[in-house]
C-alpha positions as CSV (number, residue, x, y, z in Angstrom):
1,M,0.0,0.0,0.1
2,Y,2.7,2.3,0.3
3,G,4.1,2.2,-2.9
4,P,5.0,5.6,-4.1
5,F,4.3,7.0,-0.4
6,Q,7.5,5.1,0.7
7,H,9.8,7.8,0.0
8,L,7.9,10.7,1.2
9,W,10.4,12.4,3.4
10,E,13.0,12.3,0.5
11,D,10.6,14.2,-1.5
12,V,10.1,16.8,1.1
13,R,13.7,17.3,1.5
14,Q,14.0,17.5,-2.2
15,R,11.3,19.8,-3.1
16,L,11.6,22.0,-0.1
17,S,15.2,22.2,0.9
18,P,16.8,25.7,1.1
19,P,17.6,27.1,-2.6
20,M,21.3,28.1,-2.8
21,L,21.9,31.5,-2.7
22,L,24.0,33.2,-5.7
23,H,26.2,36.1,-5.3
24,G,23.9,39.0,-4.6
25,G,21.0,36.9,-3.5
26,H,19.2,34.0,-5.0
27,H,16.4,35.7,-7.5
28,G,13.3,33.7,-8.5
29,P,11.0,33.8,-11.3
30,S,9.1,37.2,-11.0
31,E,5.5,35.4,-10.9
32,F,4.4,34.9,-7.4
33,V,2.5,32.1,-6.4
34,Q,-0.8,33.4,-5.1
35,P,-3.2,32.2,-2.6
36,A,-5.8,30.9,-5.4
37,D,-3.0,28.5,-6.6
38,I,-2.1,26.9,-3.2
39,Q,-6.4,26.9,-2.7
40,R,-6.9,25.1,-6.2
41,V,-4.1,22.5,-5.4
42,L,-5.4,21.7,-1.8
43,Q,-8.8,21.4,-2.4
44,R,-8.1,18.7,-5.0
45,F,-5.8,17.0,-2.8
46,E,-9.0,17.5,0.1
47,H,-11.2,15.8,-2.5
48,E,-8.9,12.7,-3.7
49,M,-8.1,12.3,0.7
50,A,-11.7,12.0,1.1
51,K,-12.2,9.2,-1.6
52,F,-9.4,7.3,-0.7
53,G,-9.9,7.3,3.1
54,A,-13.8,6.2,2.5
55,A,-12.7,3.2,0.0
56,L,-10.1,2.3,3.1
57,C,-13.0,1.6,5.5
58,T,-15.3,-0.1,2.7
59,T,-12.4,-2.1,1.5
60,P,-11.3,-5.7,3.0
61,L,-7.6,-5.9,3.6
62,S,-7.6,-9.0,1.1
63,E,-8.8,-6.5,-1.6
64,L,-6.4,-3.6,-0.8
65,A,-4.6,-3.9,-4.2
66,S,-7.7,-2.9,-5.8
67,L,-7.2,0.8,-4.2
68,L,-3.9,1.3,-6.2
69,P,-5.1,3.3,-8.5
70,A,-6.6,5.9,-6.2
71,R,-3.9,5.4,-4.3
72,D,-1.6,6.5,-6.9
73,S,-3.6,9.6,-7.8
74,L,-3.6,10.8,-4.4
75,F,0.1,10.6,-4.6
76,D,0.1,12.7,-7.9
77,V,-2.0,15.4,-5.9
78,Y,0.6,15.0,-3.2
79,M,3.4,15.6,-5.1
80,A,1.3,18.8,-7.0
81,V,1.2,20.3,-3.3
82,L,5.1,19.9,-2.5
83,A,5.5,21.6,-6.1
84,T,3.3,24.4,-5.2
85,L,5.5,25.0,-1.9
86,S,8.6,24.4,-3.7
87,A,7.3,27.2,-6.6
88,I,6.4,29.7,-3.2
89,R,10.1,29.1,-2.2
90,D,11.7,29.7,-5.3
91,S,9.5,32.6,-6.7
92,A,9.6,34.5,-3.1
93,N,13.3,34.1,-2.9
94,A,13.0,32.2,0.3
95,G,15.8,32.9,3.0
96,P,16.2,30.6,6.1
97,T,12.9,31.2,7.8
98,L,10.3,30.9,5.1
99,S,12.0,27.8,4.0
100,D,12.1,26.3,7.6
101,D,8.2,27.3,7.5
102,L,7.6,25.2,3.8
103,Q,9.7,22.5,5.4
104,T,7.5,22.5,8.7
105,W,4.3,22.9,6.8
106,G,4.8,20.3,4.3
107,G,6.6,17.9,6.7
108,S,3.5,17.9,8.8
109,L,1.2,16.7,6.1
110,T,3.6,14.2,5.3
111,S,3.8,12.7,8.7
112,A,0.1,12.2,8.9
113,I,-0.2,10.8,5.5
114,Q,2.2,7.8,6.5
115,D,0.3,7.3,9.9
116,L,-2.5,6.5,7.6
117,I,-1.2,4.4,5.4
118,G,0.9,2.7,8.3
119,I,-2.7,2.1,9.8
120,A,-4.1,1.0,6.5
121,E,-1.6,-1.7,6.3
122,Q,-1.9,-3.2,9.9
123,Q,-3.2,-6.5,9.6
124,T,-6.3,-7.5,11.9
125,D,-8.1,-10.8,12.4
126,L,-11.0,-9.8,10.2
127,D,-11.2,-8.1,7.2
128,S,-12.8,-5.0,7.9
129,T,-13.5,-3.9,11.7
130,P,-15.1,-0.8,13.8
131,D,-12.2,-0.4,15.3
132,R,-9.7,-0.3,12.2
133,N,-12.6,2.0,10.7
134,R,-12.5,4.3,13.4
135,K,-8.9,4.7,13.7
136,I,-8.5,5.3,9.9
137,A,-11.4,7.9,10.0
138,V,-9.4,9.5,12.4
139,A,-6.2,9.7,10.4
140,V,-8.1,10.6,7.6
141,G,-9.4,13.6,9.4
142,V,-5.6,14.5,11.0
143,V,-4.8,14.8,7.4
144,L,-7.4,17.0,6.1
145,D,-7.1,19.1,9.0
146,R,-3.1,19.6,7.9
147,C,-4.1,20.3,4.5
148,K,-6.3,22.9,5.6
149,K,-3.8,24.4,8.0
150,L,-1.7,24.6,4.6
151,T,-4.1,27.3,3.2
152,K,-2.6,29.9,5.9
153,V,1.2,28.8,4.9
154,P,3.4,32.1,4.4
155,L,3.8,33.0,0.9
156,N,6.8,35.3,1.1
157,N,9.5,36.5,3.5
158,S,8.3,39.1,5.0
159,V,5.1,37.2,6.1
160,S,7.1,34.5,7.1
161,V,9.5,36.8,9.1
162,K,6.4,39.1,10.9
163,R,5.0,35.5,11.9
164,H,8.2,34.8,13.4
165,I,8.6,38.4,15.4
166,L,4.5,37.5,16.5
167,S,5.5,34.7,18.3
168,C,8.5,36.4,20.0
169,F,6.0,39.2,20.9
170,A,3.8,37.1,22.1
171,T,6.8,35.2,24.5
172,V,7.6,38.8,25.8
173,K,3.8,39.5,26.4
174,D,3.1,36.4,28.4
175,A,6.7,36.6,30.3
176,Q,5.6,40.2,31.2
177,R,2.5,39.2,32.3
178,E,3.6,36.5,34.6
179,L,5.9,38.8,36.2
180,M,3.1,41.5,36.7
181,G,1.1,39.1,38.3
182,E,4.1,37.7,40.5
183,V,4.5,41.1,41.9
184,S,1.0,42.1,42.2
185,R,0.8,38.8,44.2
186,Q,3.7,39.7,46.6
187,R,2.6,43.6,47.1
188,E,-0.8,41.9,48.2
189,L,1.1,39.5,50.6
190,E,3.2,42.2,52.0
191,G,0.4,44.7,52.7
192,N,-1.3,42.0,54.7
193,G,2.0,41.6,56.4
194,Q,2.1,37.7,55.4
195,Q,5.4,36.4,54.7
196,G,5.7,33.4,52.4
197,G,1.9,32.1,53.7
198,E,3.4,31.8,57.3
199,D,0.3,33.6,58.4
200,D,-1.6,30.8,56.9
201,M,0.4,27.8,58.2
202,N,-0.3,29.2,61.8
203,S,-4.1,29.5,61.1
204,H,-4.0,26.0,60.2
205,E,-2.3,24.7,63.2
206,E,-4.0,26.6,65.5
207,G,-7.4,25.9,64.1
208,G,-7.8,21.9,64.2
209,E,-6.1,19.4,65.5
210,A,-2.8,18.0,65.6
211,G,-2.3,16.2,62.3
212,N,-0.1,13.3,62.1
213,G,3.7,13.3,61.4
214,S,3.6,12.9,57.7
215,D,0.9,15.7,57.0
216,D,3.4,18.0,59.3
217,A,6.3,17.2,57.1
218,E,4.6,17.7,53.8
219,L,3.0,21.1,55.4
220,D,6.9,22.4,56.3
221,S,8.3,21.4,53.0
222,C,5.3,23.5,51.6
223,D,6.1,26.2,53.8
224,D,9.7,26.1,53.0
225,M,8.9,26.5,49.3
226,M,6.8,29.4,49.7
227,E,9.5,31.2,51.7
228,E,11.8,30.2,49.1
229,D,9.6,32.5,46.4
230,T,8.9,35.2,48.8
231,M,10.9,38.3,47.9
232,T,12.2,40.9,50.5
233,P,11.2,44.4,49.9
234,Q,14.2,45.3,48.1
235,Q,13.9,42.1,45.7
236,L,10.4,43.4,45.3
237,D,11.1,46.8,44.1
238,V,13.9,45.3,41.5
239,A,11.1,43.0,40.4
240,E,8.9,46.0,39.9
241,K,11.4,47.7,37.6
242,V,12.0,44.7,35.3
243,A,8.4,44.3,35.0
244,E,8.4,48.1,33.6
245,L,11.4,47.4,31.4
246,L,9.5,44.6,29.9
247,T,6.2,46.3,29.0
248,S,8.9,48.8,27.4
249,T,10.1,45.9,25.5
250,R,6.8,44.6,24.6
251,E,5.8,48.1,23.1
252,L,8.4,48.4,21.0
253,L,8.0,44.7,19.8
254,K,4.7,45.9,19.0
255,E,5.9,49.1,17.2
256,T,8.6,47.0,15.2
257,L,5.3,44.8,13.8
258,H,3.9,47.6,12.7
259,A,7.0,49.3,11.0
260,L,7.3,45.9,9.4
261,T,4.1,45.5,8.1
262,K,4.3,49.5,7.1
263,G,7.8,49.0,5.4
264,V,8.0,46.1,3.4
265,T,5.4,45.2,0.6
266,A,3.5,41.9,0.8
267,E,4.1,41.3,-3.0
268,G,6.9,42.1,-5.5
269,S,10.8,40.7,-5.9
270,C,12.9,40.8,-2.9
271,D,16.4,40.8,-3.2
272,G,18.9,38.8,-1.4
273,D,20.2,42.0,0.5
274,R,16.5,42.6,1.7
275,V,15.9,39.0,2.5
276,Q,19.3,39.0,4.7
277,Q,18.2,42.4,6.6
278,L,15.1,40.6,7.4
279,E,16.1,37.3,8.4
280,Q,18.8,39.2,10.7
281,L,15.6,41.6,12.0
282,G,14.0,38.4,13.4
283,R,16.9,36.6,14.9
284,H,17.5,39.8,16.8
285,C,13.7,39.7,18.1
286,E,14.1,35.9,19.0
287,D,17.2,37.0,21.0
288,V,15.0,39.7,22.8
289,A,12.7,37.2,23.4
290,A,15.1,34.6,25.0
291,R,16.6,37.8,27.0
292,V,13.4,38.5,28.6
293,D,12.9,35.1,29.7
294,E,16.3,34.9,31.7
295,A,15.4,38.8,33.1
296,V,12.2,37.2,34.5
297,Q,13.7,33.8,35.9
298,A,16.8,35.9,37.2
299,T,14.3,38.3,38.9
300,Y,13.1,35.4,41.3
301,P,14.8,34.7,44.9
302,P,17.7,34.6,45.1
303,Q,18.5,37.3,42.5
304,E,21.9,38.1,41.4
305,L,22.0,41.7,40.5
306,A,25.2,41.8,38.2
307,H,23.6,38.6,36.3
308,L,20.3,40.5,36.0
309,D,22.2,43.8,34.4
310,A,24.2,41.6,32.3
311,I,20.8,40.4,30.7
312,V,19.5,43.4,30.5
313,S,22.5,44.8,28.5
314,R,22.0,42.4,26.2
315,M,18.8,42.6,25.7
316,A,19.1,46.5,25.0
317,S,22.0,45.4,22.5
318,S,19.6,43.5,20.6
319,M,16.7,45.9,20.6
320,G,19.7,48.7,19.3
321,Q,20.1,45.8,16.4
322,I,16.3,45.8,15.8
323,S,16.4,49.8,15.5
324,Q,19.0,49.6,13.0
325,G,17.2,46.6,11.0
326,L,14.3,48.8,10.7
327,H,16.2,51.5,9.3
328,E,17.9,49.3,6.8
329,A,14.8,46.9,6.0
330,C,12.0,49.4,6.0
331,E,14.0,53.0,5.9
332,V,12.2,53.8,9.8
333,P,14.4,56.3,11.4
334,Q,17.2,55.5,13.6
335,D,16.5,58.2,15.9
336,L,12.8,57.0,16.6
337,S,11.8,58.7,19.7
338,S,10.2,55.3,20.9
339,F,13.6,53.9,20.7
340,Q,15.4,56.4,22.3
341,S,13.2,56.4,25.0
342,Y,13.7,53.1,25.6
343,Q,17.6,53.6,26.0
344,T,16.7,56.0,28.3
345,S,14.6,53.2,30.7
346,I,17.8,50.8,30.0
347,Q,19.8,53.7,31.4
348,T,17.8,54.4,34.3
349,F,17.3,50.5,35.0
350,H,21.1,50.2,35.3
351,A,21.5,53.2,37.7
352,F,18.7,51.9,39.6
353,L,20.6,48.3,40.1
354,A,23.8,49.9,40.9
355,A,22.1,52.0,43.7
356,Q,20.4,48.8,44.9
357,G,23.7,47.1,45.0
358,D,25.2,49.9,47.0
359,A,22.7,50.0,49.3
360,S,23.2,46.4,49.8
361,T,27.0,46.2,50.8
């Protein structure tokens, strides 16, 4: 039953691997793949897949050979899907990010097809069983779902990089919200005069009968964990400053997305230099997201101010590279007020940490 489907991953690697970049950048055909182009081939694939899946459920194992023509027809359409993704790569002058996206999306469909063929070839005691049919129906549904998602595949470098930066923005947003929530929780404990849940533990001990030794040990362990997470007033001040800085970082990444949307056209040829600029911009945003995660982790006790200061310095350096990248890729002025305000915030934060360090000595 595998037949031509036996070497699916070789087909994916052959058709969707990144193109060799020529001197000055790879220049593909001038005609771009349009959404309607991939929509047509995917609709045909869905049609063939639905027919093949239905036939699998009604054909006994002993008669699977009768499905070979339908299998071959499905394979032809599958190859048309890969050819369309390959055309996107070539016509869009795909950089690493878009190439990775195309391989990921194509590979997702490939793995689902392999799972379906594997289930179809599983030997059972009976030619057709409800369990086998159920598994086939589920596997067909997964294939069709992967196919439907392919309608959203990025068709050019700018869309691919923007989606990558959007995921970085989401990471920063989640980290900032986490830290803000923790700061609020710690402030509330501080206002109630609680130290790591100590009052709650005391009330438990005073309000009921003494527990057994195992319960007491578990409560003591929980108490220790809560005390380890509790920040001192000085550490809480540092956490608040980090949260404020992450808020500014999030807003600046949002402006980066807006500038990228305005500054890079969704269609049209993208030469090698422009592709490289977009790729570098995406890498710097990824680095910022990684530094933000590190900063949040370093904010929890025990805080090491020197380590936190170094993380913020690297984050600021990457944001500076983003400013330069926007200037090169989108012609955004490097003296943009938002970037200048951000640098001022960084300097203020460094000064604050230095003062905290002096106060602790």
